[in-house]
C-alpha positions, 0 to 999 in steps of 0.5 A, a space after each residue: 500964051 502961059 498956059 497953066 497945067 499940071 503934068 506927071 509922068 513921061 511917056 511918049 505919048 501926052 494924054 491932055 486932060 480937059 476940064 468942064 464948064 463948071 470945073 478947071 485943071 484940079 478934078 484930074 489931081 489927087 483931090 478929085 479922079 486921081 486920073 492925072 496920077 492914073 496915067 503916069 503910072 501907065 506909062 504915060 506924060 498926063 497934062 491937065 489944062 485949065 481953059 483960059 479965065 479958069 483955075 490959074 489960067 489969064 482969062 483973055 478978051 475972049 472967054 469962047 471955044 476958039 480961045 480954048 483950042 488955044 490954051 490946048 495948042 500952046 500946051 502941046 507946043 510946051 510940051 511937044 510929045 512924041 505922038 500928043 493924044 488930045 482928051 478926055 474932055 470931062 463932062 460937058 466939055 466939047 473943047 477935045 472934040 473941038 480941037 480935034 475937028 480945028 487942028 486934027 493933024 494934031 490928034 492922034 486919039 480922042 476920048 469923049 466924056 460924057 459930053 455930046 456933039 450938040 448942044 440944042 436945035 437949029 431954031 435957039 429955043 433949046 439955048 435960050 432955055 438952057 441959059 435961062 435955067 442954068 444962070 438962074 441960080 447967078 441972075 437970083 444972086 446967089 453965085 456960083 456957090 448957089 449955083 452948085 448946089 442949085 445944079 449938082 442933084 441933076 449932075 450926079 447920080 442920086 448915090 453919089 459920094 458924099 466926098 464926090 458931092 463935095 469935090 463937085 461944089 468945092 470945084 464949081 464955086 471956084 469958077 469966075 462967074 463972069 467965066 461961068 457964064 461966056 463958057 455957059 453962051 460957049 456950049 450952047 450954040 456948039 454943033 460938031 455932029 458933021 464932024 464926026 464921020 469925019 474923026 478918024 482916029 481911035 476914039 473912046 466915047 465914055 458914058 454914065 448910066 444915071 447922065 440925065 446930060 449926054 444920056 447913055 443914048 446919046 453917046 452910043 448914038 455918036 458912036 455909031 458916026 464914027 468910024 474908029 470908036 467904041 463904046 463905054 457905059 460907066 455904071 451907078 454914075 451921072 454927069 462928073 463920072 470922072 469923081 463919082 466913079 474914079 477908079 472904073 472912070 480910070 481903068 477903062 481911060 487907060 486900057 482904051 490908051 494902052 490898046 492904042 498908044 505906046 506908053 513911056 518903057 518906065 512908068 515915071 511919075 515925077 512932073 517931066 515939064 515944068 507945072 504952073 
């Protein structure tokens, strides 16, 4: 598997930036939150990945959590950092949490940003309702742009900047419909609650006060079950906190990483490995 990714910085600690079901790696670039460059400026080796079926990444036979984890592993093989730090899975992308559970020896730190350890209940009713509501615009023939128009009011805060709204809509509109449908089906069955207590690496749980998809109280309860965790709640932002409040989001992320991981001796803004 040849991963599609962007890279910046040349520190000995790699930070993998993982996007959500309605995004792509470009969310972390200059047109999005600017997180890739912020990490490079802080002395880290930042990597932003396109999950299979997104952006420039090839779509495998099945778009699922296993394929997402395989893509992360392939990128780590390319990067070969001295100390890989996996995170953050922005929005509702359990890719980072899933990878940490499946391959704990490859993860030295984790950032769970605006996400949850569970989607739905065991009886399946919530999952069915979730999929029906989320897919309704597509089933009505509105396409991904129509999907974005229908969903974004619930994903952003009431005072979201126009630039954040436009960036989020553009990202979601570019996601292939088949990829989005498959990714939604994959996360609808996601449940890693039992693995929270097993996380033994430094973990930042980054919430947003207007997030209705992964509410702050849900993330705070998650933090209570992770031994080496820190809980931070950003104000004035919704589920897409990295787009709405990039400065605060990046500052919280960099502060956490600098506390637990040694950045490179010299900040470096040139890519350390080839980008696709």
